[in-house]
N, C-alpha and C positions, 0 to 999 in steps of 0.2 A: 731770558731775564738777566742772566749773568752778563751776557754780551752788552745788553742795554745799560747795565750798571757801569760797566767799564767805559762805554761810550759817553755816558752822562758825566762821569768824572773828567774825562778828557775834554768834553765840551766846556765844562766849568773852568777848567784849567786854561784852555786856549782863549777863552773869552775874558780872562783876567779876574774871574770871581774868586778863585783860590790860587794860592802860590805853590802848593805842594800836593801831589797825589801819590798814592801808594798801591802796592799789590797789583801791578799791571801785568798784562800778558805780553809775550814777546812780539806780538803783532803791532804793538803800540810804539816800539822803539824807533823805527826809521821815521815815522810820521812826526814824532815829537822832536827828535834831533834835527830834522829838516826845518822845523819851526823855530829853532834856536833855543830850545829848552835843554836843561842838563838832565841826562838820564843816568841814574846810578844802578849798576847791576852788581849785586853782592853774591859771591859764592858762599854757600852756607852749609851747615851740618843738619839743616832741617830736612825732614823726610816725610813723604806722603805715601804710606804703605797701602798695599792691597792686602786685605786681611782675610785669611782662610781659617775658619773656625775648626780647630783640630779635634773637636768632639762631636762634629756633625758631618753627615754625608755631603759631598763625596770626599771630604778632606780628612776623615779619620785615618785613612791610609796615607802614610808619609810618601809613598811612591806617587800618589796623585799630586800631593803638594810639590814634590820635586819636579814632576812633569810640567806643572803650571809655571814653575820658576824657569825651567829650561825652554819654555815656549817664548820667553820674553827676549826681544832684541833691544837691549838697553840703549845702545847708541842711537838706533833709529827712533826709539820712543822719545829720547831727549831732544833729538832734532825736530820731531813732530810737535812736541808740546812746548818747548822753550827755545826753539831755533838754535839748539846746541849749547845754550848757556846752562850753567849748573855742572854737576859732576855725576858720572856713572857710579852707582853704588852696587853693593854685593850682598843684599838681603840682610844686612846688619846695620844697627844704629849706633850712635855715639861716636861719630866719625873722628873727633879730635881727642878722644880719651886714649891715653897711652896703651892700656891693655887691649884696645881695639886696633890701634895702629900697629901693634906688635903681632897681631894675629896673621900667620902666614897661610892665608886661605886663597886658593885659586880663584881668579875672577870668573864668575859664572857667565858663560856666553850662551847665546841661543843654540840649541841642539835639538832640532825637530825629530831626528831619527831616534835619539835617546829618549826624548819625551814620549814618543809613540811606543817605544819598547816598554817603558815604565807603565804606561796606561794599559798595555796589553797584559803585562804581568799582573796588574791589579784587577784585570777584568773590567776595565773602565773605558774601553775604546768608545769614542763618540759621546763621552759624558757631557751632560748639559747642566748648566748652573747659571743662576741670575746674579749679576754683580751690581750691587746698589751703590749709588754715588750721589754726591751733591757738591756744589761749587762753593765750599766755604773758603777756598783759596784758589788762585789762578791755576789752571791746568788739571784739576782733579777729574772733572768730567771727561776731558780729552784723554787723559791717561787711561781711564776706564775703557774708552772707545778703542784706543790703540791696542790695549791688552786683548780686547775681544777679537780684533782682527788678527793679531799675532797668534793667539791661542787656536784659532781656526786652522792654522797651518798644520797643527798637530792633531787635527780632528776633533778638538774640543769645541763645544757650542756654548759661548758665553753671551748671554743676553744682558745688555746694560740697561739698568733701570735708573733713570735720573729723577731725583725727587727734589722739591723745594726744601730748603734747609730745615725749616720747622718740622716738616713731615719726616724728613730723614732722621732727625734726632729723636723724634717722638716714637717712631715706628720701627726703625731699622738699625740705628747705631747700637752696637753691642748685642744685637738680637739676631741678625741674619747670618747665614753661613759664609757669606762672601760680600765684603763691603770695603769702602774707602775710608781712610783716616788721614789726619794731618798732625804733625808734631814739629815744634821748634826744636832747636838743638839743646840738649842737656847732657851732662856727663853720663856715661853709660849706666852706672849703678843707680843714679837718680831715676832714669827712665825705666830701667828694669823693675824697680819697685812700684812703678805705676802701670807697666804695660806687659810684663811677662812672667813675673813670679806668681806663685799660688796666692790668691787673694788680692792681687793687684786690681785697683778699681777700674782701670781702663784696658784690661786684658781682652781685647776684641777677639783674639784668636783662641781664647780659653786654653792657652798652652799650659800644661802642667807636667813638669818633669822633676822627679825626686832628686836626682843628682844636681840639676840646675838650681833648685831651691836651696839645697845644702851649700852649694858653692856661694850663692848670694848671701846667705846668712853668715858664712865665714868671712866673706869679703867686706861686708858692711861693718863687721865687728873688729876687723883687723886694723891695727895702727901701723903695720909694716907696709909701706907704700909699694915696695917691690912685690911682696906677697900678694897684695891686693890686685896689682896689675896682672900677675900670673893667674889668679883666680878669675879675673875678668876675661882674660884670653880664653880660658876653658869654657866660660859661659857663652862667649861669642861663637865658639866652635859648635856648641850645641844648637844655638840659634841657626847657624848656617846649615847644619846637617838635618835638623829635625823641626825647626820652628815653623810658625804659621804665617809669617810676614813675607810678602814679596816687596822688597825695597829696591826699585830699579834705578833710582837717582836721588841725589840730594838737590833739592830745587833751588833756583836762584831767587833772590828778592829784587824786583824791578820797581824802582821809584823814579819819580821825575819832579823837578822843581825849577822855578824861574831863576834867571841869572842873578837876581838880587837877593837870593836866599843863600845863606852860608851856614856851615857847621854840620851839615849832614854827611856822615861817613858810612861806608859799607860796613856791615857787621856779619860775622859768621853765624850768629845765633838763630837766624831764620825768622826774625821779626823785621818789620818795615821801619824805615826812617830812623836809623841808628838806635833801634829798640825803643823808639818813641821818646827819646831823651830831648824833649822840646826845649828844656832849659839851656841847651847848648846851641840852639839855632838863633840866627839874627838876620836882619834885613838891612840892605843899603839902598 
């Protein structure tokens, strides 16, 4: 269904019914460029996390969460899903926030041996879990499939359950222990208030850390920018070491438009078509 939607958009575009199409897959790039259309690829701070619910089995144990993170080959995943476009991420969000940029955290790489060791220590060798996904944005289902393949290298059995979007949000979103999500870029503390602190409405991972919550409260009430950045860096470190998100990449936004369309510029925010600022577009 998702592939058909992408194909339908491209057909309408190539037949001249529409002048602009958005949220394309990497597979569309060469075809559209060969046909003389302009393809815009934006590097963004947007993120499509794989969410591990920290208060549900098997992810209550942080060693299992870290094992799943270590099973991911981020470069290979980005190549598979977006043909190498986008950026490798490090399980933290808020890419362009100073407190995040200042965090000196080692880039997490695939380490199957260490992942196996953590699973053994937790008594979870051969653990099985279902990963629920839907294609609300390009690459989500494929990311889930790639994760399943990579996790199997560490002896984990990940069954990918792909659902129509309406079913996913009615039955699975914020409910299942293991699922996909999608976020455009926002400054770190804005997202934390929605996704990671206690009481956050979209805290898929059910992450609850007393120190983290205190740091957040102090950061959002501080008028000292330097102090706020320092507190943010502390929060990011807790995300990295204990959180429930696997954030393997910052996805690209791939749009295409006809040669007579002007004013569309790439944006880092993770939304299509210059953040849908249609008032800035014009035709010749």
